[in-house]
C-alpha positions in Angstrom: 90.1 78.3 115.5 89.0 75.1 113.7 91.1 72.4 112.2 92.9 72.9 108.9 90.3 73.8 106.3 89.8 72.2 102.9 91.4 74.5 100.3 89.1 76.3 97.9 89.9 77.5 94.4 91.5 80.9 94.3 89.3 83.8 93.3 89.3 85.3 89.9 90.3 88.8 89.3 87.7 91.0 91.1 86.1 93.5 88.7 85.8 96.5 91.0 86.5 99.8 89.3 88.9 102.4 90.6 87.6 105.9 89.8 90.2 108.6 90.2 89.0 111.8 92.0 89.7 115.2 90.4 93.0 116.6 91.4 93.4 120.0 93.1 93.9 122.9 90.6 97.5 123.5 91.7 98.4 119.9 91.0 96.8 119.9 87.5 98.8 123.1 86.6 102.1 121.6 87.7 101.4 118.3 85.9 100.5 120.2 82.8 103.8 122.0 82.9 105.6 118.7 83.5 104.2 117.3 80.3 105.8 120.1 78.3 109.4 119.6 79.7 112.0 116.8 79.8 110.8 115.5 83.2 113.3 112.6 83.2 116.2 115.0 82.6 115.0 117.5 85.1 114.3 114.9 87.8 116.7 111.9 87.3 116.1 108.6 89.0 119.3 106.9 88.0 121.5 105.1 90.5 124.6 107.3 90.0 122.8 110.6 90.6 120.8 109.3 93.6 123.9 107.9 95.4 126.0 110.9 94.6 123.4 113.2 96.1 122.8 111.1 99.2 126.6 111.1 99.8 126.8 114.9 99.3 123.9 115.5 101.6 125.3 113.4 104.5 129.1 113.5 104.0 129.0 109.7 104.4 129.7 107.0 101.9 129.3 103.6 103.6 125.9 102.0 102.8 126.7 98.9 104.9 126.0 95.3 103.6 125.6 95.0 99.9 122.3 93.1 100.0 120.3 96.2 99.2 121.9 97.1 95.9 120.3 94.4 93.7 116.7 95.2 94.7 117.5 98.9 94.5 118.7 98.6 90.9 115.7 96.4 89.9 113.4 99.0 91.5 115.0 101.9 89.6 114.7 100.1 86.3 111.0 99.4 86.9 110.3 102.9 87.9 111.7 104.2 84.6 110.3 101.4 82.4 106.9 100.6 83.8 105.7 103.1 86.4 104.8 106.1 84.1 105.5 108.6 86.8 104.2 112.1 86.1 106.4 115.1 86.8 105.3 115.6 90.4 105.5 111.8 90.9 109.1 111.9 89.9 109.8 114.7 92.4 108.1 112.8 95.2 109.9 109.6 94.3 113.3 111.1 94.1 112.8 112.8 97.4 111.7 109.5 99.0 114.6 107.5 97.6 117.0 110.1 98.9 115.5 109.9 102.4 115.9 106.1 102.3 119.5 106.3 101.1 120.5 109.0 103.5 118.9 107.2 106.4 120.8 104.1 105.5 124.1 106.0 105.4 123.4 107.6 108.8 122.3 104.4 110.5 125.4 102.5 109.3 127.6 105.3 110.5 125.9 105.5 113.9 126.2 101.8 114.4 129.9 101.9 113.5 130.5 104.6 116.1 128.2 103.0 118.7 128.7 99.2 118.3 127.1 98.5 121.6 123.7 99.4 120.1 123.6 96.0 118.2 123.8 94.2 121.6 120.4 95.7 122.5 117.9 92.9 123.1 114.4 93.5 121.6 112.2 91.5 123.9 108.9 90.0 122.7 107.7 92.7 120.4 104.0 92.9 119.6 103.2 92.9 115.8 99.7 93.8 114.5 99.2 91.9 111.3 96.2 91.2 109.0 95.0 91.8 105.5 95.1 95.4 104.4 92.0 97.3 105.5 91.2 94.7 108.2 91.5 97.1 111.2 95.3 97.0 111.8 95.5 100.8 111.9 92.8 101.5 114.5 94.2 98.6 116.6 97.6 100.1 116.5 96.2 103.4 117.7 94.2 101.8 120.5 97.0 99.6 121.8 99.4 102.5 121.4 97.3 104.4 124.0 98.7 102.0 126.6 101.6 103.8 128.4 103.4 100.4 128.5 103.7 100.3 124.7 106.1 102.1 122.4 105.3 102.5 118.7 107.7 103.9 116.1 106.5 107.3 115.0 106.8 108.6 111.4 109.6 111.0 112.1 111.6 108.4 114.0 111.2 106.0 111.0 112.3 108.5 108.4 115.1 110.1 110.5 116.2 107.6 113.2 119.6 109.2 113.7 120.4 110.3 116.3 118.0 108.2 118.5 115.4 110.4 120.3 116.3 111.6 123.8 113.6 110.6 126.3 112.4 113.4 128.5 113.8 116.2 126.3 111.2 119.0 126.7 112.1 120.6 123.3 110.2 119.5 120.3 112.5 117.5 118.0 113.0 119.5 114.7 112.7 116.2 112.8 109.0 116.2 113.5 108.4 119.4 111.5 110.7 118.1 108.8 108.8 114.8 108.5 105.4 116.6 108.5 106.4 118.6 105.6 107.2 115.4 103.6 104.1 113.4 104.6 101.8 116.3 104.1 102.5 116.3 100.4 100.4 113.1 99.9 97.3 114.7 101.4 97.7 117.8 99.3 98.0 116.1 95.9 95.3 113.5 96.7 93.1 114.9 99.5 91.0 111.7 99.5 94.0 109.9 101.0 93.3 111.4 104.4 89.9 109.5 104.5 91.7 106.2 103.8 94.9 106.3 105.9 95.7 109.1 108.3 99.4 109.9 108.4 101.2 112.4 110.6 104.8 113.0 111.6 104.2 112.2 115.2 101.8 109.3 114.6 102.7 105.6 114.8 103.6 104.0 111.4 103.9 100.6 109.8 107.2 98.8 109.8 107.5 99.5 106.1 108.4 103.1 106.9 111.9 102.0 108.1 112.4 98.8 106.1 112.2 101.0 102.9 115.9 101.5 103.4 116.5 97.8 103.1 115.0 98.0 99.6 113.2 94.7 100.1 109.7 95.8 100.8 106.2 95.1 99.4 105.5 98.8 100.1 107.1 99.9 96.8 104.7 97.7 94.9 101.7 99.4 96.6 102.8 102.8 95.4 104.2 102.0 91.9 103.6 99.5 89.1 107.0 97.7 89.4 106.4 94.1 88.1 110.0 92.8 88.1 110.7 94.3 91.5 107.4 92.8 92.9 108.5 89.4 91.6 111.9 89.8 93.2 110.5 90.7 96.6 108.0 87.8 96.4 110.9 85.4 95.8 113.2 86.9 98.5 113.4 85.4 102.0 113.3 88.9 103.6 116.0 88.0 106.1 117.9 91.2 105.1 114.8 93.3 105.6 114.2 92.0 109.1 117.9 92.3 110.0 117.6 96.0 109.1 114.2 96.2 110.9 115.9 95.0 114.1 118.8 97.4 113.7 116.4 100.3 113.7 114.6 99.1 116.8 117.9 98.6 118.6 119.0 102.1 117.7 115.7 103.7 118.8 115.6 101.9 122.2 119.3 102.5 122.9 118.3 105.7 124.8 115.4 104.1 126.6 114.0 100.5 126.5 110.2 100.2 126.4 108.1 97.6 128.2 107.3 96.3 124.8 107.4 97.5 121.2 104.1 97.9 119.4 104.6 97.4 115.7 102.3 97.0 112.7 102.9 95.3 109.4 100.1 93.9 107.1 102.9 93.2 104.6 104.5 90.8 107.1 101.8 88.1 106.5 103.5 86.5 103.5 106.8 86.3 105.3 105.9 85.2 108.8 108.6 82.5 109.0 111.3 85.2 108.4 109.6 87.4 111.1 109.8 84.7 113.7 113.4 83.8 112.7 114.3 87.4 113.5 112.0 87.7 116.6 111.4 84.1 118.0 109.4 85.5 121.0 107.3 87.9 118.9 103.6 88.2 119.7 101.2 88.6 116.7 97.9 90.3 117.0 96.1 88.9 114.0 93.2 91.2 112.9 90.3 89.3 111.4 87.7 90.9 109.2 85.7 89.9 106.2 88.4 89.4 103.5 85.9 90.1 100.7 85.0 93.5 102.0 88.7 94.3 102.8 89.8 93.4 99.2 87.2 95.7 97.7 88.6 98.6 99.8 92.2 97.7 98.7 91.2 98.4 95.1 90.4 102.0 96.0 93.4 102.5 98.3 95.8 101.0 95.8 94.4 103.0 92.9 94.8 106.2 94.9 98.5 105.4 95.6 99.1 104.9 91.9 97.1 108.1 91.1 99.3 110.0 93.5 102.3 109.6 91.3 101.0 108.6 87.8 98.4 109.6 85.4 97.6 106.0 84.7 96.3 104.2 87.9 95.3 101.2 85.7 98.9 100.2 85.0 99.1 96.4 84.8 95.4 96.4 85.9 96.9 96.2 89.4 94.3 98.6 90.9 92.3 99.7 88.0 89.4 97.6 86.6 90.4 94.5 88.6 92.4 93.3 91.5 93.9 89.8 91.6 92.6 88.0 94.7 95.0 85.1 94.4 97.9 86.6 96.4 95.6 87.4 99.3 94.1 83.9 99.2 97.5 82.3 99.0 98.9 84.4 101.8 96.0 83.3 104.1 96.3 79.6 103.0 100.1 79.7 103.7 99.6 81.2 107.1 97.1 78.5 108.1 99.5 75.8 106.8 102.4 77.2 108.7 100.4 77.3 111.9 99.3 73.7 111.4 102.7 72.3 110.6 104.7 74.2 113.2 106.6 76.5 110.8 105.4 79.4 112.9 104.5 79.1 116.6 100.7 78.9 116.8 100.7 80.0 120.5 102.4 83.3 119.5 99.4 84.3 117.3 96.5 86.0 119.0 93.4 86.4 116.7 91.2 89.5 117.2 87.8 89.5 115.4 87.2 93.1 114.4 83.4 93.1 114.9 83.5 91.2 118.2 86.2 93.5 119.6 84.4 96.7 118.9 81.1 95.2 120.2 82.7 95.0 123.7 86.2 96.6 123.8 86.6 96.1 127.5 86.2 92.4 127.3 88.3 92.4 124.0 91.2 94.1 125.7 91.1 91.7 128.7 91.1 88.7 126.4 93.9 89.9 124.2 96.2 91.0 127.0 95.5 87.8 128.9 96.4 85.7 125.9 99.6 87.7 125.3 100.7 87.6 128.9 100.9 91.4 129.2 99.7 93.0 132.4 96.6 95.2 132.1 96.3 97.5 135.0 93.6 100.3 135.0 96.4 102.7 134.1 96.8 100.9 130.8 93.2 99.9 130.0 91.5 103.1 130.7 93.5 105.2 128.2 92.7 102.6 125.5 89.0 102.7 126.3 89.1 106.5 126.4 90.7 106.5 123.0 88.0 104.2 121.5 85.3 106.5 122.9 87.0 109.5 121.3 87.4 108.0 117.9 84.1 108.2 115.9 83.9 106.3 112.7 84.9 108.4 109.6 86.7 111.0 111.8 88.7 112.1 108.8 85.8 111.7 106.2 84.0 108.7 104.9 85.9 106.3 102.6 83.4 105.2 100.0 84.3 102.4 97.5 82.8 99.9 95.1 82.3 96.4 96.5 81.5 94.8 93.2 78.6 92.9 91.8 76.7 90.1 93.7 78.3 87.5 91.5 81.8 88.8 92.1 81.2 88.9 95.9 79.9 85.3 95.8 82.9 84.1 93.9 85.3 85.8 96.3 83.3 84.5 99.3 83.8 80.9 98.2 87.5 81.4 97.6 88.0 82.9 101.1 85.7 80.4 102.8 88.5 78.2 104.3 90.0 81.2 106.0 86.6 82.4 107.4 85.8 78.9 108.6 89.2 78.4 110.2 89.1 81.6 112.2 85.3 82.0 112.5 85.3 85.3 110.5 81.9 86.8 109.9 80.8 88.1 106.5 80.0 91.8 106.3 78.8 92.2 102.8 
């Protein structure tokens, strides 16, 4: 890492088109029916009906601290006023919100009945962070092959109560339940599987269990919710990380891991809050060409909008342009925090994507050495075996528009300080 770089001007909006793929025939038929009925009346997204249903489904009524209600209400208003959800999008969204609300009720109830859980110490968790599309997912999969590490799986994130029983030979029924939910995304937008593989028993990002705090950048990735996005950007995220820790404490109460392996690209803008919650956290910072990554984000974001709306160009968030300024500012803030001591520089462990995959053996030795985690053969070999078994584009090729040469050059100059500071190579 070099000394603090000279700031560059933020990039202009990047003119990279999102082109929706054709939907499956069954989805087109359902959406056509949805346009002919009162979708809002049939699938309500108002606070009263959601809370009533969550309470009926669980038999519980205590949602815990009240800090979730304001963002929840702002989110609901934006969903109705700005998101232009199609009929099936409303069904998916109501189902998701009920999962988050019911999960919150069940966690609060469990912690009241088992107060000792909140005395659990979460020691030096490992967080994988980086810009979206920078290699955080594949790194989570690789490091997750280490038997020392424990990741949170999708079914645990969606349905954490009761905490899983280690060593139980019977498959947990929540796995099948979660698979039924997550499989819907691949069915309505089959191209999603080429961008981000999701499965009930696969590791997930932290957003999957901080949804229930209702302070999460993840909602902004799936919906056009401008007021909610502003609220989240102005929030200090302490409540989200407090909820984050409660879930880890609950999950480890039946068996503490050597270390937690977590992943959260959306943590980058709020690293001070992360370190306030976890002062001894270790961050694996994935480094990849930010210009290439931002082009890929256009397509991923557009697909998430298209999954629930007929208008993926809402707010031009992921349509004809993507605003590079937030990514630029996030990276500039992170460097400033490292330089002025706001976040502990020695807890951040950069990994250059291209260099790591050029020599994974050396890359693992370097990373584990810097984090102070033992790396016996019993840990390293499963990770190397996983890399060898993971061909590129295993789930299909993700093709996307990278933009014109002029657009690339403009973005390259804007991200130059970040690339110089960390020595990140250009890929396009």
